C-alpha positions as CSV (number, residue, x, y, z in Angstrom):
1,M,0.0,0.0,0.0
2,K,1.3,3.4,-0.9
3,K,1.9,5.9,1.9
4,S,-0.4,8.8,1.7
5,I,0.6,12.4,2.7
6,L,0.3,12.8,6.4
7,F,-1.8,15.9,7.1
8,V,0.2,17.4,9.9
9,I,-1.5,19.9,12.2
10,A,0.7,21.5,14.8
11,L,3.1,18.5,14.8
12,L,5.7,20.2,16.8
13,F,6.7,17.5,19.3
14,T,4.4,14.6,19.2
15,T,3.4,11.8,16.9
16,A,-0.2,13.0,17.0
17,A,-1.5,16.5,16.5
18,F,-3.2,18.4,19.3
19,S,-6.5,19.9,18.2
20,Q,-10.2,20.2,19.0
21,N,-10.7,17.3,16.6
22,V,-8.4,15.0,18.5
23,I,-10.0,15.8,21.8
24,S,-13.4,15.1,20.2
25,L,-12.2,11.8,18.9
26,F,-10.8,10.8,22.3
27,N,-14.1,11.6,23.9
28,G,-16.0,9.6,21.2
29,A,-13.8,6.6,21.7
30,N,-14.0,6.8,25.5
31,T,-17.8,7.2,25.4
32,F,-18.1,4.2,23.0
33,F,-16.2,1.9,25.5
34,A,-18.1,3.3,28.4
35,L,-21.3,2.2,26.8
36,M,-19.7,-1.2,26.1
37,Q,-18.8,-1.5,29.8
38,E,-22.4,-0.6,30.7
39,E,-23.6,-3.3,28.2
40,K,-25.5,-0.6,26.3
41,F,-24.7,-2.3,23.0
42,A,-27.4,-0.6,20.9
43,E,-26.2,2.8,22.0
44,A,-22.6,1.9,21.4
45,R,-23.5,0.6,17.9
46,G,-25.0,4.1,17.2
47,Y,-21.4,5.4,17.0
48,F,-20.9,3.3,13.8
49,D,-21.2,4.6,10.3
50,E,-23.8,2.9,8.1
51,N,-21.3,0.5,6.5
52,M,-20.1,-0.7,9.9
53,K,-23.7,-1.1,11.1
54,S,-24.4,-3.4,8.1
55,K,-21.5,-5.6,9.2
56,I,-21.7,-5.7,13.0
57,S,-25.0,-6.2,14.7
58,E,-25.9,-5.4,18.3
59,E,-25.6,-9.1,19.0
60,N,-22.1,-9.2,17.5
61,L,-21.0,-6.4,19.8
62,K,-22.4,-8.1,22.8
63,Q,-20.6,-11.4,21.9
64,L,-17.3,-9.5,21.3
65,W,-17.6,-8.0,24.8
66,V,-18.5,-11.3,26.4
67,D,-15.5,-13.0,24.8
68,I,-13.1,-10.3,26.0
69,N,-14.5,-10.4,29.5
70,T,-14.3,-14.2,29.6
71,K,-10.6,-14.1,28.6
72,L,-9.5,-11.0,30.5
73,G,-12.0,-10.5,33.2
74,K,-13.9,-7.3,34.1
75,A,-12.7,-4.0,32.5
76,E,-10.9,-1.7,35.0
77,S,-10.1,1.2,32.7
78,L,-10.4,2.0,29.0
79,D,-8.8,5.2,27.9
80,A,-7.9,6.8,24.6
81,I,-4.2,7.5,24.6
82,Q,-3.1,8.2,21.0
83,S,-4.6,9.5,17.7
84,K,-2.9,9.4,14.3
85,A,-4.1,10.6,10.9
86,Q,-4.3,7.8,8.3
87,G,-5.1,9.5,5.0
88,E,-8.7,10.7,5.3
89,F,-9.3,8.7,8.5
90,F,-8.2,8.9,12.1
91,A,-7.0,6.0,14.2
92,V,-7.4,6.2,17.9
93,T,-5.6,3.8,20.2
94,V,-7.6,2.9,23.4
95,E,-5.6,1.3,26.2
96,G,-7.7,-1.4,28.0
97,K,-6.8,-2.7,31.4
98,F,-8.7,-5.7,32.6
99,A,-8.7,-7.7,35.8
100,N,-6.6,-10.5,34.2
101,G,-4.6,-8.7,31.7
102,N,-4.4,-5.8,29.1
103,Q,-5.9,-5.4,25.7
104,N,-5.6,-2.4,23.5
105,F,-8.0,-1.4,20.8
106,L,-7.7,0.6,17.5
107,V,-10.8,2.6,16.6
108,G,-11.0,4.1,13.1
109,F,-13.1,7.3,12.7
110,N,-14.1,9.1,9.5
111,K,-14.4,12.9,9.1
112,E,-17.9,12.8,10.5
113,Q,-16.4,11.1,13.6
114,K,-18.3,7.9,13.0
115,I,-16.6,4.6,13.7
116,V,-15.5,2.8,10.6
117,G,-13.3,0.2,12.1
118,L,-12.7,-1.6,15.4
119,F,-9.7,-3.8,15.9
120,L,-8.0,-5.6,18.8
121,V,-4.3,-4.7,18.8
122,P,-2.2,-7.8,18.9
123,S,0.0,-8.2,22.0
124,Q,3.6,-7.7,21.3
125,T,6.8,-7.3,23.3
126,A,7.0,-3.5,23.7
127,K,10.3,-1.7,23.7
128,E,10.8,0.0,27.0
129,Y,12.2,3.3,28.1
130,L,16.0,3.4,28.1
131,K,17.6,4.8,31.2
132,P,20.4,7.2,30.1
133,A,23.9,6.3,31.0
134,Y,24.3,9.7,32.7
135,A,21.3,9.1,35.0
136,D,23.0,8.4,38.4
137,T,20.3,8.1,41.0
138,N,22.9,8.5,43.7
139,L,23.3,12.1,42.7
140,Y,19.7,13.3,43.1
141,T,16.3,12.8,44.7
142,E,12.8,13.1,43.2
143,K,9.6,14.2,44.9
144,S,6.1,14.0,43.6
145,V,4.0,17.2,44.0
146,Y,1.1,19.0,42.4
147,V,1.3,22.3,40.6
148,T,-1.8,24.3,41.3
149,S,-2.9,26.6,38.5
150,G,-6.2,28.2,39.2
151,K,-8.7,25.3,39.6
152,H,-6.3,22.8,38.1
153,Q,-4.1,20.3,39.9
154,L,-1.2,19.0,37.7
155,A,0.9,16.1,38.9
156,A,4.6,17.1,38.9
157,I,8.0,15.9,39.9
158,I,10.8,18.0,41.5
159,T,14.3,16.6,40.9
160,T,16.9,18.1,43.2
161,P,20.7,17.4,43.3
162,K,22.1,15.9,46.5
163,N,24.6,17.7,48.7
164,V,24.2,21.0,46.8
165,K,23.0,24.3,48.2
166,N,21.6,27.4,46.5
167,F,21.0,25.5,43.2
168,P,19.4,26.7,40.0
169,V,16.0,25.3,38.9
170,V,14.8,24.6,35.4
171,V,11.1,24.5,34.7
172,M,10.3,22.3,31.7
173,V,7.6,23.4,29.3
174,H,6.1,21.0,26.7
175,G,5.6,21.2,23.0
176,S,2.2,21.0,21.3
177,G,-0.4,18.4,22.3
178,P,-1.4,16.5,25.4
179,S,1.7,15.4,27.2
180,D,2.7,13.7,30.5
181,L,5.3,15.1,32.8
182,D,8.1,13.3,31.1
183,E,7.0,14.6,27.7
184,S,6.8,10.9,26.6
185,V,6.7,10.3,22.9
186,G,6.7,6.7,21.9
187,V,9.1,5.0,24.3
188,N,11.2,8.1,24.8
189,K,11.0,10.5,27.7
190,P,13.0,13.7,26.9
191,F,12.1,15.6,30.1
192,K,12.9,12.7,32.3
193,D,16.3,12.4,30.6
194,I,17.1,16.1,31.0
195,A,16.0,16.2,34.6
196,A,18.3,13.3,35.5
197,G,21.2,14.7,33.4
198,I,21.2,18.2,34.8
199,A,20.6,17.0,38.4
200,G,23.9,15.1,38.2
201,K,25.5,18.5,37.5
202,G,23.9,20.3,40.5
203,I,20.8,21.7,38.8
204,A,17.2,21.0,40.0
205,S,14.2,20.8,37.7
206,L,10.4,20.8,37.9
207,R,8.3,19.0,35.3
208,Y,4.5,18.6,35.3
209,V,1.6,17.1,33.4
210,K,0.3,19.3,30.7
211,R,-3.3,20.6,31.2
212,T,-4.5,19.3,27.9
213,L,-3.8,15.7,28.9
214,I,-5.8,15.9,32.2
215,Y,-8.5,18.5,31.4
216,A,-9.1,17.7,27.7
217,N,-12.8,18.5,28.0
218,E,-12.0,22.1,28.7
219,F,-10.6,22.6,25.2
220,G,-13.8,22.2,23.1
221,G,-14.4,25.9,22.5
222,A,-12.4,29.1,22.1
223,F,-9.0,29.1,23.8
224,T,-5.4,30.2,23.2
225,V,-1.9,29.2,24.4
226,K,-2.7,31.1,27.6
227,E,-4.9,28.3,28.7
228,E,-2.9,25.6,26.9
229,V,0.6,26.6,28.1
230,L,1.2,29.9,29.7
231,D,-0.9,29.9,32.9
232,D,0.5,26.5,34.0
233,A,4.1,27.4,33.1
234,L,3.8,30.5,35.3
235,A,2.3,28.5,38.2
236,A,5.3,26.1,37.8
237,I,7.8,29.0,37.8
238,T,6.2,30.3,41.0
239,M,6.5,26.9,42.6
240,A,10.1,26.5,41.5
241,K,11.1,29.5,43.6
242,T,9.8,27.8,46.7
243,I,11.8,24.6,46.4
244,A,14.0,24.0,49.5
245,G,17.6,24.7,48.7
246,A,16.9,26.5,45.5
247,N,18.2,29.9,44.5
248,S,14.9,31.8,43.8
249,K,16.7,34.3,41.6
250,N,18.2,31.6,39.4
251,I,15.1,30.1,37.7
252,Y,15.2,29.0,34.0
253,V,12.7,27.8,31.5
254,F,13.5,24.9,29.2
255,G,10.9,25.3,26.4
256,H,10.7,22.5,23.9
257,S,9.2,23.1,20.5
258,L,6.0,25.2,21.1
259,G,7.3,25.7,24.7
260,G,10.5,27.2,23.3
261,M,8.5,29.3,20.9
262,L,6.6,30.7,23.8
263,A,9.5,31.1,26.2
264,P,10.2,34.8,25.3
265,R,6.6,35.5,26.0
266,M,6.9,33.9,29.4
267,V,9.7,36.3,30.3
268,S,7.2,39.2,29.8
269,L,4.9,37.5,32.3
270,A,7.7,36.4,34.7
271,P,10.5,39.1,34.2
272,D,12.5,37.8,37.1
273,L,13.5,34.6,35.2
274,A,17.3,34.2,34.9
275,G,17.1,32.7,31.4
276,I,15.4,30.6,28.8
277,I,16.5,27.6,26.8
278,L,14.7,27.3,23.4
279,A,15.0,23.7,22.2
280,S,13.7,22.8,18.7
281,A,11.8,26.1,18.8
282,P,10.0,27.5,15.7
283,A,11.2,30.9,14.7
284,R,8.5,31.2,12.0
285,S,4.8,31.1,12.1
286,F,2.9,27.9,13.0
287,T,1.5,27.8,9.4
288,D,5.0,28.0,7.8
289,I,6.2,25.1,10.0
290,I,3.1,22.9,9.2
291,I,3.5,23.6,5.5
292,D,7.1,22.5,5.6
293,Q,6.1,19.3,7.5
294,N,3.6,18.4,4.9
295,K,6.0,18.9,2.1
296,Y,8.6,16.8,3.9
297,M,6.1,14.0,4.5
298,F,5.0,14.2,0.9
299,A,8.6,13.7,-0.3
300,L,9.2,10.9,2.3
301,S,6.1,9.0,1.1
302,K,7.7,8.7,-2.4
303,D,4.2,8.8,-3.8
304,T,4.3,11.3,-6.6
305,S,0.9,10.5,-8.1
306,E,-1.4,13.3,-9.1
307,V,-3.8,12.2,-6.4
308,N,-1.2,12.7,-3.7
309,K,0.1,15.9,-5.2
310,K,-3.5,17.3,-5.2
311,R,-3.8,16.2,-1.6
312,L,-0.7,18.1,-0.7
313,D,-1.9,21.2,-2.5
314,T,-5.3,21.0,-0.8
315,A,-3.6,20.6,2.6
316,I,-1.4,23.7,2.0
317,M,-4.4,25.7,0.9
318,D,-6.3,24.7,4.1
319,I,-3.3,25.6,6.2
320,Q,-2.9,29.0,4.6
321,V,-6.5,29.8,5.5
322,S,-5.4,30.0,9.1
323,R,-3.1,32.9,8.5
324,I,-4.2,36.0,10.4
325,K,-4.7,38.1,7.3
326,Q,-7.2,35.7,6.0
327,L,-9.1,35.1,9.2
328,G,-10.7,38.5,9.4
329,T,-12.1,40.3,12.4
330,K,-15.7,39.0,12.3
331,I,-14.9,35.3,12.6
332,K,-16.2,33.7,15.7
333,A,-13.5,32.9,18.3
334,D,-14.6,29.2,18.5
335,S,-14.8,28.6,14.8
336,A,-12.7,25.6,14.0
337,I,-9.8,26.0,11.5
338,L,-7.6,22.9,11.0
339,G,-9.1,21.5,14.2
340,L,-8.1,24.5,16.4
341,P,-10.3,27.5,17.2
342,A,-9.8,30.8,15.4
343,S,-8.9,32.4,18.7
344,Y,-5.8,30.1,18.9
345,W,-4.6,31.0,15.4
346,I,-5.2,34.7,15.9
347,D,-3.3,34.8,19.1
348,L,-0.3,32.8,17.8
349,N,-0.2,34.7,14.4
350,N,-0.1,38.0,16.3
351,Y,2.9,36.8,18.3
352,D,6.5,37.4,17.0
353,Q,8.8,35.2,19.1
354,V,12.0,36.4,17.5
355,A,11.1,40.0,18.1
356,A,10.2,39.2,21.7
357,A,13.6,37.4,22.2
358,K,15.5,40.3,20.7
359,K,14.1,42.7,23.3
360,L,15.4,40.6,26.2
361,I,18.4,42.2,27.9
362,K,18.5,40.8,31.5
363,Q,17.8,37.2,30.7
364,K,20.3,34.7,29.2
365,I,19.1,32.9,26.1
366,F,20.3,29.5,24.7
367,V,18.9,28.3,21.4
368,V,19.5,24.6,20.5
369,Q,18.5,22.9,17.3
370,G,19.1,19.5,15.7
371,G,19.9,18.8,12.1
372,N,17.9,15.5,12.0
373,D,14.7,17.3,13.2
374,F,12.0,16.9,10.6
375,Q,9.5,19.0,12.5
376,V,11.5,22.2,13.0
377,S,14.3,22.8,10.6
378,K,17.6,24.6,10.3
379,T,15.7,27.4,8.6
380,D,14.3,28.3,12.0
381,F,17.7,28.1,13.6
382,D,19.2,30.4,11.0
383,I,16.5,33.0,11.7
384,W,17.2,32.8,15.5
385,N,21.0,33.0,14.7
386,T,20.5,36.1,12.5
387,A,18.4,37.8,15.2
388,L,20.3,36.8,18.3
389,G,23.8,35.8,17.2
390,K,25.4,39.1,18.1
391,K,23.6,39.6,21.4
392,K,25.9,39.3,24.4
393,N,23.2,37.5,26.5
394,A,22.5,34.9,23.8
395,K,24.1,31.6,22.8
396,L,23.1,29.4,19.9
397,K,24.3,25.9,19.0
398,F,23.4,23.6,16.1
399,Y,23.7,19.8,16.6
400,P,23.7,18.1,13.2
401,E,22.9,14.6,14.5
402,L,20.0,15.4,16.8
403,N,16.3,14.9,16.0
404,H,13.3,16.8,17.4
405,L,13.4,14.8,20.7
406,L,17.1,15.9,21.1
407,S,18.4,12.4,20.7
408,P,21.3,11.5,18.3
409,Q,20.2,9.8,15.0
410,T,21.8,8.8,11.8
411,E,19.2,10.3,9.5
412,K,16.2,12.8,9.6
413,G,13.7,10.0,9.2
414,S,10.1,10.2,10.5
415,A,8.0,9.7,13.6
416,A,9.0,6.0,13.5
417,Q,12.2,7.1,15.2
418,Y,10.2,7.9,18.3
419,Q,9.3,4.2,18.8
420,V,13.0,3.3,19.3
421,P,14.5,4.2,22.7
422,V,17.3,6.7,22.4
423,S,18.3,9.0,25.2
424,V,18.6,12.8,25.0
425,S,22.2,13.7,23.9
426,A,24.7,13.8,26.7
427,T,26.5,16.6,24.9
428,L,23.4,18.7,24.9
429,I,22.9,17.9,28.6
430,N,26.4,19.1,29.3
431,D,25.9,22.3,27.2
432,V,22.7,23.2,29.0
433,A,24.3,22.7,32.4
434,A,27.3,24.8,31.4
435,F,25.0,27.5,30.0
436,I,23.0,27.7,33.3
437,K,26.2,27.8,35.4
438,E,27.9,30.3,33.3
439,K,28.2,33.7,34.9
């Protein structure tokens, strides 16, 4: 089967795009399985499209559930954990935990968000997270806490170096999409790696679960990066200052991808920050980045058919609609454009992260970018370099071998890399630590 163009929406750190559409798909999959658990098979079947209904009866659904329960016992939890675009369809992975074992499901949705496929994912030996060689647990301790941001409680981990006083603290801010506190992507956990690496060098860190993972139902209408990122990052920065043994005047933000793009904006909200690290951070607009990603995936697919070319052209046209000049002033804030509300696009398109960074005088800035990153390119790094290269408070470094997750790779590749455990570069860890300690 030929690979079709992957329509990438805000694919800045994760294998699945974050959008209203994804949240709606997650809710649909979760509701379907909730009805199955309640043995409301007729209502569950109502989520099928007409073709699926013609193939699977209410009795078929009931028998499927009886068979699963007989084999695995009563369901304990069924949660949508991942969504991936597959041509014109969306595949949602649902993690099922039963009394006597686990069983994952793959639910296919069409554009109308009707179920067009339901599959049991075969069990396989999963690759596991690889603990970095530089992670020496004798050198640091970890404590589970909660970051309180308004009415939200976000699970977090504070990692502190042992036998060190007055240490700096790094607050880690995620890229796009729902994310756990380790910023897990596939089997990789970049934030967990970085926390361990810098802790061994006398630097503490605070990492937390992103709001969009825990409170996904709040993102169905109009919102911006304020609700998605900024409010919680500021709450984490405030907490970082209270960590026992920390130097409250030596707090840094490590922003990855979208988090890096927004880091200069965070300084305007928390002007007492000591510095910011912009890792794999877009210097251009969201739309420019997404168009580049689509073109890359088109080339990678090696499908040069007219159908695929037309699909690429259509995707680019749709993406360009989200540009601020084309949105107009009368559009409703919650109008969905590429799965995100107009309010989101307007806010981001009015933000110039490079100009914001250029204005910073007191804060130190470190921009890092990988050459094997297919999501944010050297084009962005060059823009950052042109703007900040001569500033005394800025440092920039390009790592030819690193991908978007900051791990060394032999080629640019695709999201398939994220399924192979590779730790964040030790060289980058050393450079970040040196930057923070540098007077």
